[in-house]
Steps between C-alpha positions, in 0.01 A plus 500: 500500500757721651826576315839417660679805651758504222229531233337793688838664537563470130159647422566800732829565327324491165233749630778729626665493158164569332470814714851616387395424138184703541711797614744460209208499263383839629190407689321772695550448878124525576412264224754248628361528852144451376614192309663359801193561713278336235727191505516458874290175483727335245747244621707546697223687678599848611869425493520494116355844466706633786829371349401634159443843650822478701690419172339805329582730797856371531574597135332834552690580817827414335408733209548222246491615139168445317566272201234623261537803271371831646203528259392141582549572872273802474236299309507219753471731797216705347312184394526349842405822678194531276402138573523585872287811463234301311457284814406800714129533578511872429662652192517866398521633147367354173224253541461551874143518626405813693 
């Protein structure tokens, strides 16, 4: 079953707004990109992730103010960056095999 064009358009607007919200919530840019890549197969296929990323980048380019307190912002960014590092096949430091 295909959705009517207006339904898809509304969904793309929602994805765009989600991207802006992710930026306002202090998401790390690489984490956001990884999330969008992971969701490429979700409806609307490819376009939903693309519009979410465009929303995030539009807020970033316009230097919109982050809406979370600075200590929460730092925590979110560090947590997301650590989660990205954990996905790497090679890790250096504590616990890394040599």
